[in-house]
C-alpha atoms as one frame of an Amber mdcrd trajectory, in Angstrom:
protein
 -50.569  48.696   6.707 -54.202  49.303   6.081 -56.771  48.182   8.247 -57.662
  45.457   5.559 -54.431  44.447   5.605 -54.174  43.898   9.636 -58.141  42.092
   9.075 -56.660  39.836   6.592 -53.819  38.498   8.804 -56.832  38.791  11.223
 -58.378  36.190   9.218 -55.213  33.572   8.497 -54.327  33.193  12.444 -58.517
  32.839  12.554 -58.990  30.535  10.045 -56.147  27.801  10.188 -57.437  25.703
  13.319 -61.063  26.315  12.100 -59.986  24.457   8.396 -61.386  21.029   8.726
 -64.554  22.088  10.211 -68.047  22.653   8.218 -70.725  24.531   9.808 -74.623
  23.264   8.333 -75.928  26.317   6.090 -79.301  26.090   7.770 -78.890  27.859
  11.263 -78.716  25.257  14.537 -81.132  27.713  16.217 -83.870  28.372  12.594
 -83.447  31.673  14.588 -82.759  35.449  12.090 -82.245  38.252  14.232 -81.881
  42.159  11.928 -80.519  43.838  14.017 -78.273  47.828  13.478 -74.985  47.761
  11.687 -73.956  49.837  14.652 -70.261  48.169  15.101 -71.232  48.621  19.431
 -73.521  45.418  18.369 -71.527  42.300  18.875 -74.485  39.954  18.527 -73.238
  36.696  18.800 -71.022  37.369  22.168 -73.862  39.673  23.430 -76.869  36.570
  23.055 -74.690  33.488  23.579 -74.936  32.625  20.060 -72.147  30.675  18.474
 -71.399  30.344  15.538 -74.040  28.333  12.827 -76.502  29.246  15.050 -78.675
  32.180  13.678 -79.003  34.394  10.649 -78.021  37.650  11.638 -78.788  40.561
   9.086 -78.219  44.242   8.919 -78.546  47.583   8.028 -78.356  50.868   9.306
 -81.451  51.184  12.542 -82.247  47.534  12.446 -85.200  48.399  10.278 -87.624
  46.113   8.044 -87.214  47.627   4.940 -87.868  45.704   1.771 -84.622  43.926
   1.342 -84.470  43.483   5.028 -87.914  40.927   3.984 -86.236  39.659   1.113
 -83.003  38.199   3.308 -85.588  36.793   5.698 -87.954  35.531   2.552 -85.107
  33.397   1.763 -83.963  33.210   5.609 -87.394  31.138   5.943 -88.393  29.360
   2.865 -84.678  28.174   1.964 -82.786  28.128   5.090 -85.642  26.712   7.096
 -85.833  29.089   9.636 -88.759  29.440  12.374 -88.438  32.772  14.846 -87.352
  36.136  14.135 -85.535  38.602  16.447 -85.835  41.449  16.522 -82.989  44.891
  17.479 -82.736  47.776  18.077 -80.319  50.344  20.203 -79.773  53.204  22.301
 -78.173  55.835  20.926 -78.827  55.160  17.294 -77.442  57.530  14.854 -80.992
  56.921  13.026 -82.562  59.091  15.573 -80.377  61.783  14.836 -81.154  62.827
  11.468 -84.180  63.166   9.713 -85.799  61.361   6.649 -86.229  65.319   4.243
 -82.994  66.447   6.103 -80.966  63.832   5.176 -82.081  62.458   1.549 -81.807
  67.308   1.250 -78.331  66.467   1.800 -78.027  64.110  -0.560 -79.968  65.196
  -3.255 -77.406  68.783  -2.696 -74.497  66.773  -2.467 -75.224  64.897  -5.411
 -77.761  66.575  -7.448 -79.796  62.958  -7.928 -81.953  62.730  -4.850 -81.853
  58.859  -3.349 -85.301  56.308  -4.797 -84.342  54.655  -0.726 -86.758  54.663
   2.275 -84.057  56.505   5.189 -85.982  54.976   7.543 -85.018  57.071  10.377
 -87.024  57.656  13.498 -87.109  59.415  16.977 -88.976  57.051  19.344 -87.179
  53.827  19.730 -89.999  51.411  21.117 -91.925  52.907  17.943 -89.794  52.158
  15.143 -89.678  48.085  16.657 -93.661  48.005  17.162 -93.693  49.100  13.564
 -91.256  46.855  12.669 -93.134  43.841  14.025 -95.954  44.894  12.431 -94.003
  44.896   9.232 -92.247  41.027   9.250 -96.315  40.614  10.622 -97.949  42.108
   7.450 -95.897  40.208   4.723 -96.965  37.891   2.829 -92.693  36.854   1.621
 -93.104  35.434   5.106 -94.681  32.111   5.785 -93.196  32.051  10.119 -94.587
  35.319  10.649 -96.362  34.368  14.701 -92.837  34.434  16.576 -91.510  37.960
  15.970 -90.578  39.839  19.200 -88.165  43.399  19.554 -85.989  43.753  21.523
 -83.610  47.602  22.684 -80.275  46.738  23.804 -79.171  49.622  25.548 -75.343
  50.441  24.717 -73.869  51.579  27.748 -75.811  48.499  29.939 -75.094  45.548
  26.992 -78.856  44.775  28.392 -82.283  43.868  26.165 -85.300  44.775  27.067
 -88.196  43.536  25.087 -91.048  46.336  22.957 -94.189  44.792  23.788
C-alpha cells in the first residue's frame, strides 16, 4: 500500500461521521493565514482553530508572491475575510538556499531558467516585514489595515510577533 492509499483509508474514517455537516464557505473568523508549506506547522492545532475558522494559504517560505495576492484577493473580495496573519518559521528551508544558486541548479538540470521568483531569505524578521509590506501595498486587497506577522519556533511551538 502506498502513502496515498493509506491516506484514503484515513479519509474514509474521518468523513463518515461528518457526512451530514456543512461548513460555510466564508471563514467564521474572517481571517486569512499565509504560512509556509513546512509539514511541522500544524496551523489549526497551533492556533486553536477549528474547521471553517480561517483560510490557510501555504507556499515555500510563506512569502507573499503574486499568487498569494491572487488568493488573498479572492479570500477578501469573494469570501469576506478582513484580517491577514503571516507566519514564517525557524529552521526554514528557504533560508538554506539562494535565489541565484537554486535558479542555476534548475536551469542546469532542465535547460530552462524558471520564470518564477525563488524568494529565498536569510533574515526571518526582514522576510516577515517584506511580506507585510507586500500585503499592505497591494491595490487588489481592500483590507490591508489588519495585517500582522509572526515567526513560529519549530522547537518551542511558540509564536513571536514581528514589529
